C-alpha positions as a Markdown table, in Angstrom:
| # | Residue | x | y | z |
|---|---|---|---|---|
| 1 | Met | 6.4 | -113.5 | -97.1 |
| 2 | Asn | 5.0 | -114.3 | -100.5 |
| 3 | Glu | 1.9 | -112.2 | -101.0 |
| 4 | Lys | 0.3 | -114.6 | -103.5 |
| 5 | Asn | 1.1 | -117.6 | -101.3 |
| 6 | Pro | 1.6 | -116.8 | -97.5 |
| 7 | His | 2.2 | -120.3 | -96.9 |
| 8 | Ala | 5.2 | -120.9 | -99.6 |
| 9 | Val | 7.8 | -120.3 | -97.0 |
| 10 | Trp | 7.0 | -122.5 | -94.1 |
| 11 | Thr | 5.6 | -125.3 | -96.3 |
| 12 | Ser | 9.0 | -125.4 | -98.0 |
| 13 | Glu | 10.4 | -125.7 | -94.7 |
| 14 | Leu | 8.2 | -128.3 | -93.3 |
| 15 | Phe | 8.5 | -130.5 | -96.5 |
| 16 | Asp | 12.1 | -130.5 | -96.1 |
| 17 | Ile | 11.9 | -131.5 | -92.6 |
| 18 | Phe | 9.3 | -134.2 | -93.6 |
| 19 | Ser | 11.7 | -135.3 | -96.3 |
| 20 | Gln | 14.9 | -135.7 | -94.1 |
| 21 | Ala | 12.8 | -137.8 | -91.8 |
| 22 | Gly | 11.9 | -140.1 | -94.5 |
| 23 | Val | 8.4 | -139.3 | -95.0 |
| 24 | Thr | 7.6 | -140.2 | -98.7 |
| 25 | Leu | 3.7 | -140.7 | -98.5 |
| 26 | Tyr | 1.3 | -137.8 | -98.0 |
| 27 | Ser | -2.2 | -138.8 | -97.5 |
| 28 | Tyr | -4.7 | -135.9 | -97.1 |
| 29 | Ile | -8.0 | -134.4 | -97.1 |
| 30 | Pro | -7.7 | -131.0 | -99.0 |
| 31 | Asp | -7.7 | -128.0 | -96.9 |
| 32 | Ala | -6.1 | -124.4 | -97.2 |
| 33 | Gly | -3.6 | -125.3 | -94.6 |
| 34 | Asn | -2.2 | -128.4 | -96.3 |
| 35 | Lys | -2.7 | -127.2 | -100.0 |
| 36 | Arg | 0.9 | -126.1 | -100.5 |
| 37 | Leu | 2.5 | -128.9 | -98.9 |
| 38 | Ile | 0.6 | -131.4 | -101.1 |
| 39 | Glu | 1.6 | -129.6 | -104.3 |
| 40 | Leu | 5.3 | -129.8 | -103.2 |
| 41 | Ala | 4.8 | -133.5 | -102.5 |
| 42 | Glu | 2.9 | -134.0 | -105.9 |
| 43 | Ala | 5.8 | -132.3 | -107.7 |
| 44 | Ala | 8.7 | -134.4 | -106.2 |
| 45 | Asn | 9.6 | -137.5 | -107.9 |
| 46 | Glu | 10.7 | -139.3 | -104.4 |
| 47 | Thr | 7.1 | -138.7 | -103.0 |
| 48 | Lys | 3.4 | -139.9 | -103.5 |
| 49 | Thr | 0.3 | -138.2 | -102.5 |
| 50 | Val | -3.1 | -140.0 | -101.8 |
| 51 | Leu | -6.3 | -138.1 | -101.8 |
| 52 | Leu | -8.8 | -139.6 | -99.2 |
| 53 | Thr | -12.4 | -139.7 | -99.1 |
| 54 | Ser | -12.2 | -139.7 | -95.3 |
| 55 | Glu | -9.7 | -139.0 | -92.4 |
| 56 | Glu | -10.0 | -142.6 | -91.2 |
| 57 | Glu | -8.5 | -143.9 | -94.7 |
| 58 | Gly | -5.6 | -141.8 | -93.8 |
| 59 | Val | -4.7 | -143.6 | -90.5 |
| 60 | Ala | -5.1 | -147.1 | -92.4 |
| 61 | Val | -2.9 | -145.9 | -95.5 |
| 62 | Cys | -0.1 | -144.6 | -93.1 |
| 63 | Ala | -0.2 | -147.8 | -91.0 |
| 64 | Gly | 0.0 | -149.9 | -94.2 |
| 65 | Ala | 2.9 | -147.8 | -95.5 |
| 66 | Glu | 4.6 | -148.5 | -92.1 |
| 67 | Leu | 4.1 | -152.2 | -92.6 |
| 68 | Val | 5.9 | -152.3 | -95.7 |
| 69 | Gly | 8.9 | -149.9 | -94.6 |
| 70 | Glu | 7.6 | -146.6 | -95.9 |
| 71 | Arg | 6.9 | -143.3 | -93.6 |
| 72 | Gly | 3.5 | -141.5 | -94.2 |
| 73 | Val | 1.8 | -138.6 | -92.8 |
| 74 | Leu | -1.8 | -137.8 | -92.6 |
| 75 | Cys | -2.6 | -134.2 | -93.3 |
| 76 | Met | -6.0 | -132.8 | -92.4 |
| 77 | Gln | -8.0 | -130.1 | -90.9 |
| 78 | Ser | -8.9 | -130.1 | -87.2 |
| 79 | Ser | -12.5 | -130.9 | -87.7 |
| 80 | Gly | -11.2 | -134.5 | -89.2 |
| 81 | Val | -9.8 | -135.3 | -85.6 |
| 82 | Gly | -13.3 | -135.9 | -84.6 |
| 83 | Asn | -13.4 | -138.6 | -87.5 |
| 84 | Ile | -10.5 | -140.8 | -86.4 |
| 85 | Pro | -11.0 | -142.0 | -82.5 |
| 86 | Asn | -12.0 | -145.4 | -83.4 |
| 87 | Phe | -9.0 | -145.7 | -85.9 |
| 88 | Leu | -6.8 | -144.1 | -83.4 |
| 89 | Ser | -7.5 | -147.1 | -80.9 |
| 90 | Phe | -6.1 | -149.6 | -83.7 |
| 91 | Val | -3.0 | -147.5 | -83.7 |
| 92 | Lys | -2.5 | -147.3 | -80.0 |
| 93 | Gly | -3.4 | -151.0 | -79.6 |
| 94 | Gly | -1.3 | -152.2 | -82.5 |
| 95 | Arg | 1.5 | -149.7 | -81.5 |
| 96 | Phe | 1.6 | -148.3 | -84.9 |
| 97 | Pro | 3.9 | -145.1 | -85.4 |
| 98 | Leu | 1.7 | -142.4 | -86.9 |
| 99 | Leu | 2.6 | -139.0 | -88.0 |
| 100 | Met | -0.3 | -136.3 | -88.6 |
| 101 | Met | -0.2 | -132.8 | -89.6 |
| 102 | Val | -3.3 | -130.7 | -88.2 |
| 103 | Ser | -4.4 | -127.6 | -89.5 |
| 104 | Met | -6.3 | -125.8 | -86.8 |
| 105 | Arg | -9.8 | -124.2 | -87.1 |
| 106 | Gly | -11.8 | -123.0 | -84.1 |
| 107 | Asp | -8.9 | -121.1 | -82.3 |
| 108 | Tyr | -7.2 | -117.7 | -82.5 |
| 109 | Gly | -9.0 | -115.4 | -84.7 |
| 110 | Glu | -11.7 | -117.7 | -85.9 |
| 111 | Gln | -14.7 | -116.1 | -87.1 |
| 112 | Asn | -16.9 | -119.1 | -87.9 |
| 113 | Pro | -18.8 | -120.3 | -84.9 |
| 114 | Trp | -19.2 | -123.6 | -86.3 |
| 115 | Gln | -15.7 | -124.5 | -86.0 |
| 116 | Tyr | -15.1 | -123.7 | -82.3 |
| 117 | Pro | -16.5 | -127.0 | -80.9 |
| 118 | Met | -14.1 | -129.3 | -82.8 |
| 119 | Gly | -11.5 | -126.9 | -82.4 |
| 120 | Glu | -11.7 | -127.0 | -78.8 |
| 121 | Ala | -12.1 | -131.0 | -78.7 |
| 122 | Val | -8.7 | -131.4 | -80.9 |
| 123 | Gln | -6.4 | -131.6 | -77.7 |
| 124 | Pro | -8.8 | -133.8 | -75.4 |
| 125 | Ile | -9.3 | -136.4 | -78.1 |
| 126 | Leu | -5.6 | -136.6 | -79.2 |
| 127 | Asp | -4.7 | -136.9 | -75.2 |
| 128 | Ala | -7.5 | -139.6 | -74.7 |
| 129 | Met | -6.1 | -141.7 | -77.8 |
| 130 | Gly | -2.4 | -141.6 | -76.4 |
| 131 | Val | -1.3 | -139.0 | -79.4 |
| 132 | Leu | 1.6 | -136.6 | -78.6 |
| 133 | Thr | 0.9 | -133.1 | -79.8 |
| 134 | Phe | 3.5 | -130.5 | -81.0 |
| 135 | Trp | 1.9 | -127.3 | -81.4 |
| 136 | Val | 3.1 | -124.4 | -83.8 |
| 137 | Leu | 1.9 | -121.1 | -83.0 |
| 138 | Glu | 4.7 | -118.9 | -84.1 |
| 139 | Pro | 7.1 | -119.2 | -87.2 |
| 140 | Ser | 10.0 | -119.9 | -84.6 |
| 141 | Asp | 8.2 | -122.9 | -83.3 |
| 142 | Leu | 7.9 | -125.0 | -86.8 |
| 143 | Gln | 11.3 | -126.5 | -87.0 |
| 144 | Arg | 11.5 | -127.7 | -83.4 |
| 145 | Ala | 7.9 | -129.0 | -83.5 |
| 146 | Ala | 8.1 | -130.8 | -86.6 |
| 147 | Thr | 11.3 | -132.4 | -86.0 |
| 148 | Ala | 10.1 | -133.5 | -82.5 |
| 149 | Ala | 7.0 | -134.9 | -84.0 |
| 150 | Cys | 8.9 | -136.9 | -86.6 |
| 151 | Asn | 11.5 | -138.1 | -83.9 |
| 152 | Ala | 8.5 | -139.2 | -81.7 |
| 153 | Val | 7.0 | -141.2 | -84.4 |
| 154 | His | 10.0 | -142.5 | -86.5 |
| 155 | Lys | 12.4 | -143.0 | -83.6 |
| 156 | Gly | 10.1 | -143.3 | -80.6 |
| 157 | Gly | 7.5 | -145.3 | -82.4 |
| 158 | Arg | 4.6 | -143.1 | -81.2 |
| 159 | Ala | 1.6 | -141.4 | -82.7 |
| 160 | Ala | 2.2 | -137.7 | -83.0 |
| 161 | Ala | 0.3 | -134.7 | -84.2 |
| 162 | Leu | 2.1 | -131.6 | -85.5 |
| 163 | Ile | -0.6 | -129.0 | -84.8 |
| 164 | Leu | -0.7 | -125.8 | -86.9 |
| 165 | Gly | -2.6 | -123.1 | -85.0 |
| 166 | Gln | -4.5 | -120.4 | -86.7 |
| 167 | Lys | -2.1 | -117.8 | -85.0 |
| 168 | Phe | 0.6 | -119.2 | -87.1 |
| 169 | Leu | -1.6 | -120.2 | -90.1 |
| 170 | Gly | -3.7 | -116.9 | -90.2 |
| 171 | Ala | -7.4 | -117.2 | -89.5 |
| 172 | Lys | -9.7 | -117.6 | -92.3 |
| 173 | Ala | -12.0 | -114.6 | -93.2 |
| 174 | Phe | -15.2 | -116.8 | -93.3 |
């Protein structure tokens, strides 16, 4: 593993999986869990990134991309899941395929007590809104979970979240 960037290996693998699935639009709220993935998307000629002011915007951007034949992903931290249930109702009602990548806080190894409530609410919120979840807890989970999430969205027409747990990402020390 790269000492300077512990996310270098898995982000390259995930970027390749997303690229093979035709993802060309990366909408995001900046986070340590998606930083390297966004850097890869910014460096690639065939992909575009969209810096968001809110997670809700990302749902709309990805739905709009879908309407014009593009494929997008919404990248956010788990706390952002609490901001999008109303917009997820539009995804569910309109049957928009939606791919999300969620980097977790408030689970394995968390040291910030303020992160636990939303961390505990991610799965129930996504379940309530009909979003399929694919968890990555170990490096060996990434390829299967990311491929399954992409297939659920792009072949199955569903909303899906690829959730990167803190056991996989590593807990922040603050």
